[in-house]
Structures are given as structure tokens and as C-alpha cells.
Legacy VTK file of the C-alpha trace (Angstrom):
# vtk DataFile Version 3.0
C-alpha trace
ASCII
DATASET POLYDATA
POINTS 116 float
-2.792 -15.642 17.279
-1.095 -15.402 20.679
-1.610 -14.519 24.302
-2.630 -11.144 25.633
-3.858 -9.778 28.955
-7.653 -9.686 29.237
-9.004 -7.064 31.646
-12.233 -9.036 32.049
-10.593 -12.408 32.835
-7.767 -10.662 34.782
-5.099 -12.921 33.255
-3.208 -13.700 30.080
-5.475 -15.610 27.730
-5.336 -16.742 24.146
-6.744 -14.143 21.770
-8.283 -14.590 18.333
-8.152 -12.056 15.511
-11.439 -11.585 13.626
-10.242 -10.570 10.147
-13.699 -9.539 8.913
-14.304 -7.032 11.720
-10.666 -6.242 12.516
-11.196 -7.144 16.187
-8.893 -8.881 18.646
-11.129 -11.025 20.880
-10.432 -12.917 24.121
-11.058 -16.623 23.502
-12.180 -17.188 27.124
-14.836 -14.509 27.688
-15.350 -12.968 24.225
-14.322 -9.442 25.251
-13.135 -7.329 22.311
-9.643 -6.249 23.383
-8.893 -4.161 20.298
-11.312 -3.111 17.581
-10.927 -1.941 13.993
-7.315 -3.020 13.634
-5.693 -2.288 10.306
-4.144 -5.250 8.536
-0.883 -3.981 7.052
0.112 -7.236 5.385
-0.049 -7.579 1.621
-3.291 -8.618 -0.034
-1.801 -11.875 -1.228
1.550 -13.576 -1.490
3.329 -12.648 -4.709
5.912 -15.081 -5.988
7.208 -12.506 -8.485
10.869 -13.119 -7.617
10.551 -16.853 -8.160
8.739 -16.872 -11.491
10.395 -13.898 -13.162
6.985 -12.420 -14.010
5.908 -8.874 -13.352
4.899 -7.783 -9.848
1.109 -8.294 -9.498
0.613 -5.645 -6.804
-2.267 -3.388 -7.725
-1.359 -0.265 -5.800
0.920 2.570 -6.777
2.541 5.401 -4.898
0.792 7.598 -2.376
-1.591 10.330 -3.486
0.074 13.754 -3.415
-2.429 16.607 -2.917
0.200 19.176 -3.960
0.290 17.964 -7.562
-2.218 19.355 -10.039
-3.729 15.948 -10.742
-3.481 14.979 -7.037
-0.757 12.515 -8.005
-3.146 10.404 -10.055
-2.245 9.837 -13.655
-2.773 7.450 -16.534
-0.054 4.981 -17.464
0.090 3.344 -20.884
0.940 -0.308 -20.316
3.164 -2.432 -22.485
1.873 -5.275 -24.621
2.409 -8.974 -23.939
5.912 -9.087 -25.472
7.064 -5.793 -23.974
5.914 -3.870 -27.037
3.675 -0.851 -26.934
0.572 -1.028 -29.075
1.169 2.481 -30.382
4.688 3.878 -30.051
3.469 7.480 -30.402
1.384 7.030 -27.246
4.421 5.669 -25.417
6.505 8.685 -26.486
3.830 11.037 -25.183
3.676 9.092 -21.922
7.441 9.414 -21.399
7.437 13.090 -22.331
4.777 13.993 -19.752
6.520 12.607 -16.671
9.529 14.941 -16.321
7.842 18.126 -14.981
5.898 16.099 -12.435
9.067 14.309 -11.318
10.848 17.649 -10.845
7.935 18.948 -8.790
7.931 15.865 -6.556
11.687 16.213 -5.999
11.194 19.882 -5.070
8.508 18.932 -2.526
10.852 16.331 -1.026
13.632 18.912 -0.736
11.273 21.337 1.013
10.135 18.587 3.400
13.770 17.728 4.217
14.514 21.390 4.951
11.448 21.635 7.180
12.542 18.551 9.156
15.884 20.139 10.118
LINES 1 117
116 0 1 2 3 4 5 6 7 8 9 10 11 12 13 14 15 16 17 18 19 20 21 22 23 24 25 26 27 28 29 30 31 32 33 34 35 36 37 38 39 40 41 42 43 44 45 46 47 48 49 50 51 52 53 54 55 56 57 58 59 60 61 62 63 64 65 66 67 68 69 70 71 72 73 74 75 76 77 78 79 80 81 82 83 84 85 86 87 88 89 90 91 92 93 94 95 96 97 98 99 100 101 102 103 104 105 106 107 108 109 110 111 112 113 114 115
């Protein structure tokens, strides 16, 4: 991983990152230098730009506690050829998003005003 100062060894030593525990450990003495680190890298490498396929990331936007449904909603996915299985469901899906979008924009405007 790299070198870091170990307070037990009193020098810069090579450290190892334990991905399972989230710990940064001194390779010389075994002292845990940092525990419960959060891995902010993506779950896997996506090659979406290279293949032209859809983006396989499984996460969406952040949860918003100010929305009535806490920002969680159902999305009707498209079929294999870009077609919707039932076009009436797709119309209802598109119709339902506008009030929520306006509310999110209003919250952003309020947050910008509060930051000034």
C-alpha cells in the first residue's frame, strides 16, 4: 500500500490495508494504525464507455428525507430492445416525476440561499 509512520516502531514502515476489516496495519509490528476505514472506490470496474452498454452501477441518488417517499421510488425499466413492456406504465412513470423534481429543485434553492 505504501509507507506510513508507526508510533510503535517509531519510524516509517510499510503498511498493509486489510480490506475485510477496513484496518491499516503496520507490516513490522502489526499495530493497527487506522481502523474501520471506508473504501470509497467503486464496487467493480465498469467498462461501460468501451462497450457501449448501459452503466452497471447499482446505486442511485442519495436518500432525501424531505421528500414524502424519502426519495425512494419505483422505476419501470425498459425492455431488451429499449421498448417498454407496457407503454401505459411508462406514461404513468413519466407523469409522476415532475412534482418531485420541482420539490428537489426548491430544496436546492433553499440550501443555496442558506449557504450565502
